[in-house]
Structure formats: C-alpha cells, structure tokens
Residue, then its C-alpha position, 0 to 999 in steps of 0.5 A: m543556370g547550367s552551361a554546358q560546360d558544367r554539364a560536362d564537368y559534371h559527368d567527367a567528374q561522375a565518370q572519374a568517380e565510378g572509374k575509381g570504384g567508389m561511391p559517387q554519393l560520397d565524392f566531396g570533390n564534386p561541388l553537389t555533394t557538398a551542398q547536399v550535405v550542408w543542406l542535409f545538417v541544415i535541414f537535420g538541425l531544424f527538425v532537432l529545433v523543432c522537435y526540441q522546442w514544439l514536441l518534446p515539452p508536452v511529452g515532458e509534462v505527461l511524464a512528470n503528471r503520471r510521475q506526480r499521480i503515482g507518487a500520490d497514490l503510493e502516499a495515499a497507500r502508505a498512509a492508509k496502511a499505516e493507519a490500518d496498522e495503527a487500528n491493529a495495534a489499538h484492537l491488539a492492546a484493547t483485547k491484551q488489556a481485556r484479557a488481563q482485566a478478566q485474568d485479574s478479576i478471576s484471580a482475586a475472585v479465586a484468592a478471595a474464596n482460598a482465604e475465606a475457605a482457609s479462615r474457617s474451620e472444619a467444622l462449618n465444612a457445609r457452610l463453607q462448601e455453599q460459599i465455594a459455590a457462591a464464590e465460583a458463580r461470581i468467578n463465573q459471572a466475573r469471567d462472563s463479564a470479562m468475555g462480554a466485555l471483550q466482546e464489546v471491545a473486539t465489536d468497537a475495533a473491528t468496527a473502527l477496522v472496516e470503517t477505517l478500511s472500507g468507509i462502510k459502517d454496519q455495526t450489526a454485521v460487525a457484531q454478528a461477524v464478532d459472535r460468530q468468531i466467538a462461538a466458534r472458538g468456544q468462547a461464547 
C-alpha cells in the first residue's frame, strides 16, 4: 500500500505546509487533501439526493394538507358568516316591515277617526266622543295586534338565527328571551 517513500513524501509535504504557516488541511498540493475534498462532495451530493428523494416529499405533503385544511376552515367560516348576515338582514327587513304595517294601521285608524269626527256636527258631540273612544280602542287593538305580529316575527327570526348559528332549535327558550327583551323595552 504505502511505501516508505510515500510516507516520507507525505511527512515532507506536511513539514513544508507547517513551515509555510498555512493550514495543512487546506494544502491542495497534497494528494490526500484533494481526495478528501472529492469524497466530501460525493457524500454531500448523496446526502442532498437522499433528502430530496425521501425526506422532503412527506414534509411537503404535510404542509399541503395543512394549507388545504386551513383553507377549508376559512371557507366554512366565511359561508357561516354570510349565512348569519343574510339571516340578520332578513330579521331587520321583517322588523321594518312589521313596524311599517303597524304605522300604516295606526295612521289609517287615526285618519278614519278624524274623518268621522269632522263629518259630525257639534250637536252629536256626545255621540262623537263615544265613537272616538271606540276608534281609540280599535287603534290600541291594531297596535297590540301589530306588536304581537312583531313579537312573532322577532321570535321566528331569532329562532332561525339561533338554529343557523348553533344548530339548536329551542323555540320556547327563544320566545321567552324575545318576550323579556320586548318587556324590557316597554313594548309588551
């Protein structure tokens, strides 16, 4: 393998490198250093190939699955928000419509009572007072009816919203909550 002459040449080369003050590990004039560098590149290349072929694909799959799952969750959240916004808009529209109907009913009843009162003469003032009282009772009844319709619409909308958001359908609990809110606002 290595003759005495080769060993002597190696030791002479090493002594010269030490004498030059440089690093003997980086002396490319030495044939052993060149071989070590070549093997370093070969082993490093094999390591990179192994990593590229067997280690990186599973990591890429995990990252892709995670990205897909997060995207699906975000899409589901957007859909739920859109559905909740739609239910809220429907609730607001129903409330607005119920208020408009109540206002129209009240306005119509007041207009009818005023027209009836204007058409009577002062001689029938007592009778007119009875008719005004009856008209006010009808107005109150119409308002109570409209408020009842508002309560029913609010209960239906709240039940739909709770069922959409939580999946729980408990009309009794929702109706009680709506009654409490209406009572708290002095509309009961």
